Structures are given as C-alpha cells and as structure tokens.
N, C-alpha and C positions, 0 to 999 in steps of 0.2 A: 627710089624704092628702098624699103628696108625688109629684109627677110627675118622673121621673128622666131620661127621654129622649124625644126626637121622631125619628121616621123620616119625612123630609120629601119624598122623592121623589129624582130626577125620574121621570116616567113612562116605562115601557118601558126602565128602567135597572136592572132586577133588584131592585126595591123589594119585590116580593111574595116574592121568594126570601129576601131578608134578613128580612122579617117572619115567615115561618114558622120560620126558623132562631132568631130571637130568641124567638118565643113558645114553641118547645120547650124552651128552656133552663130547667131547674128553678129558677133564680134569678132569672128574668125573667117579666113578664106584660104583654102588650100589650092594653090595654082597648078593647072595641069592634071588634076585628078590624082589618084593613087596609081602612078604609072611607073613600071620597072625601069623604063628607059628615060623618062623625062625627069632627070634630077641633075641638081647642080654639080657640075664637074664630071658628069658622065660623058659617053661617046657622042650623043646627039648634042649635048651641050658644047663640047668641043668643036663640033662641026659648025653649029649655028651661032654660038656666042652668047654673051650676057644679054644683049638686046632682046634675043629670041626668048631667053628664059624669062626675063622679067615681062615680056609680053604675055606670058600665061597668066599674068595677074591683071590684065587690063580692066577686068569686069569687076574688081574688087572695089569696095567703098573707101573712101579717104580715112575713115576711122577703124577699119578692120586691120587686125594683125594677120600677117601674112605667113603661110607655111608651105612646105614641100613634103611629099611622102612618096617613099620608095624603099622596098625592102632590099634594094641593092646598095643603099647607102652604108649598111653594116659592113659590107664586103669591100667597100671602097673608102676607107677612113681618109685617104688623101683628099677626097671630094669634100668631106666634112671640115677638114682643116682649111682648105680653100674657101669654103663658105664662111668660116669663121674669121678669116682674114677680110673678107669683104663685109661681113655683117657681124662685128665683135660681141655683140650681145645675144647672139642666137641662142635658142635653148633647144634641147634634143630629147626626145621621147624615144625609148627602146622598149619593146615588148619581149618578155621572156616566157618560155614554156618548158615543161618537162621534156627533155630531148627524146625520150623513147616515145612519148605520146606525139610529140611534133613529128617524128619520123613516120610513124604509123598513119597520121593525119595526111601528111604529104604524099605518102604512097597511094592512099585512096584518092586523093585529089588529082594526081597525075593519072592514075587509071581512069577516073570519070572524064578526065579531058582528053582521053586517047592519046596521051603523051608517051606512056609506057604500055607495054604488052599486058593484057588482062591475066595476071597470075594470081594464085591464091596468095593470101597474106604472107604465109610462111615462106612460099617460093619467092616472092618479090623481096622480102627482108633479107632472106638467106642469100639472094644474089647481090643484094646492096652490100652486105657484109663481106661477101667474097670478093667483089670488085674493090671495095674500099681497102681491104687488107692487102690485095695485090698491087694497089696503087693506080689501078685503072681509072681514067677519068671518064665515067659514063654517067648516064642519067640515073643509074641506080646508086651508084657510089655518091652521087650528089645528094641523095636523100640523107646520108650520114653526115657529109660535109656541111650541109645548111644547118645541121643541129649544133655544130661546133663553132658557136659564135662567142665563146668564153673569151678568147684573147682579145677580141675586137672589144668587148665591154671593158676589159681591163686597160687597154690602150686608150680607150675613149676617157676613162676616169683619170688616167695619167696626164692627159693633154688638155681637158676641159675642167672648168671650175665646176665643184660638185653641185653648187646651187643652180647650174645650168642643165643638169642631166636628170631625167625622170625615168626610173624603171618601173614598168607596169607589168604585172603578172597575168598570164592567161587564167590562172585559177580564180584570181579576184574578180576578173571580169565575168567570169561564168558564175561564180557564187554571189557576188554582190556588184553587179554592174553599175548601179547608181553611185555607190560609194566610190568605186574606181574611177568613174567619169568626174565626179566631183573633185578628186584629188588631181586629175589631168587638167580640168578648167582652172583649178586654183593655181597650179604650176605655172600656167600661161597668164595669170592675172587677168582672167575674164570672169563674167558672172558665173559662179560655180553651180547656181541652182537651176540653171537652164535645162530642160528636159527635151532632148531631141526625139523625133520619132524613131530614129535608129537605135534607141536605147532597147527597144523591144526585139531588135534583130538578134539573131544567133550569130555569135562570132563564127566566121566562116567555117562552120563545123560540117563534118559530113554525117549524113543520116547513116552511112554504112549499109544502105539499102542496095542489095544486088540487083533488084529490079531497076532502080533508079540509075546505077552505074551503067547497066546494059543500054537504058534508054539514051543516057547522055552520050555514050560512045557512038550510038547510031545516029544521033541527031545532028542536023546541019549546023555548023558553026557560025553563029551570028548572034548578035546582042540580044535579039528577041528570044530565042531559044535559051540562051544562057541565063537570061533573067528569069525565065519561066521555070527552068529546072532547078536553079539555085533557090527560088521560091518554094518549090515543092521540097527540096532537100531541108530547108529550114523548118517547113511546116511538119514534115515527118519526125525530125529531130525534137521539136517541141512536144508533139503529141506522145511520142514513144519514149522520151527521155533517155535516148540511146547513149550509151557510153562507148568509148573506143573499144573494139573488140579485143579479146585476150590474145596475145601473141604466145606462141609456143615457149614454156619457161627456158628452155635451153637457148633459143634465139633472143629472148629478153636478157639473159644473163650475158650473152655475148655483145649485145648493145651497151648494157651497163659497164661491162669491162672496158669498152671504148670511151664511154662518156665520164666515167667516175672520176678519173685523175683530172682532166681539164675543168670540170665543174667544181671539184674540190679546190682546185686552184683559184678559180673565180670566187667562190664563197670566202675562202681565207683571205684573199687579197682585199675584198671589199670590206670585210670585218676589221682587218688590221689597219687599213687606211681610213677608217672612220667615215665610211659611205653614209649618206643620209638615209640609206636603204637598209640599214643594219637589221632592223626587226623583220623587214621583208625577206632579206637573205637568209636569216636565221630559220624563218618559217618554211621556207622552200627547201633549204638543206635537209630539214627533218621529213617534210612530206614527199619529197622527190625521191628519198631513199638512194641518193647518189653519194 
C-alpha cells in the first residue's frame, strides 16, 4: 500500500468539508474517515500497528490514491515525519483560518456538543483567555491553543518539500468553494473538474442559533440526531447567511494580542522562504488584520 496524502487540520478550518469532497472523488479514498484518533503514528496506531492502519483502506480500488485525515496530525508532527519515512512522496493538505474566528467557532461548536458549559460568548472567551494566560490546561484554554498552529506550519515547511504542501484558506472555501476544490484536486493530481455533492455543504459552520444550541445540548448523542442537527445547522446558515457573532472589542483585542506575534512570524517566514502560497499569505495577512 502507498499512502498518497494527509489532511492534517487545523480544527474548525473546514477540514471536514475538504474530507467529504476528497472522499467523494472517484480517484481518491480516505481510509478510516475523518477520525481524530485513527491517524498514522497516533496512540491507536501505536497499539494496533501498521497492518491495522492499512486495513482501513481495504475497500479502496486499485487505481485510487489513498489518504488519511485527522486534525490531530497538526499537533503531532512526529507522526507526519513517520508517515513520510514510510511513504516518501506523500502530500500534505493544511487548512488555515483567522484565529479569532476559529476560536469563536470552536466555542460554539463545543457548546453545541455539550462539552463545555453553556456560557455567553463573552464569558466563554473571557474564561479561555484567563485560563490560557494562567497556564491552566483546560477545555477553555484549548480554544486558544488550537488556534496557535503557526509553529507547526513553519516546522512542516522546514522539513517537507514545498511542492508536497498545500495550504488552503477557510475564507477561500467560503467565498469560492469550487475554485478552492479545483486547486486541491489539482494538487493531488486527480481530475480537477469533478463536482462532488459535498461542494454544496457548508464548511462545518455554526448557525449560531440559540435554539439549535439548546436542542443539541438536550438531544441524545447518536449518529442519527447528530446528522439531523448538523443538517439543520447548515440549512439555517445557508438561509440566514449568518456570520460569526461580534465579540466584545476588548476581548477581541486581547485575542489579537495573543495571536498577532505568532501569525506575523508565520506570514514573514513563508514570504521569506519562498512558499508557493506567497500570494495567499499576503492576502490573509491583510484581511485577517493580524
């Protein structure tokens, strides 16, 4: 078996949307689904071994390119290096998003899933900032840490050939999904004009509907209710064209103070080192206002 590509995250950056669009393409097969724990070099891999991992691709056709998707890859770069030793020509797709928007989206997502307490946006983000600055490792401080993927992207570029890395922007997926997908398919050397049904899906956005949050927190946890409520969320978002709710300016500035330096370091490093995504990086450097 040859593993052709990894979809590595980051979380709440449209990774699930990319996964569905990849897995629908007749020339591609993503083994194990988009699973946070089923990734090459992860804990389950280390327990069960290479044969188990490769068994996740048993249903792939002989002519399909094979990939693995997990948002935990970006936090376990040793696993990527391990995969590269096993499969030297592997390509890597990483999705990036404005860190303030990612943090807000993650807060609502975790609230919907009843993983964190149902607080107001200001209270939740305020606690996240407080816990992060104090060094406490909590589910709230994790909201901020998950947005600090900048060093991982730099390390990735330092250790992997540039033509094996594709950076994808959440903004581009929202604004021009067909063009974004064309670029991803082209990067993987498969038919770029294929149109998956998932192209019409909303990147796992939140509708930010308080009623939906309430229903999801009360609903039983199973695949059926999750699918139904996710569908409702996408439908509401499409109809209302809702955007992320505005955070209190003081808290927004506190987040910007945390994110500005590491993202400036990422932008500058990629520009200086001739990344293939120079135009992309310059665009987000301006639009994200970091």
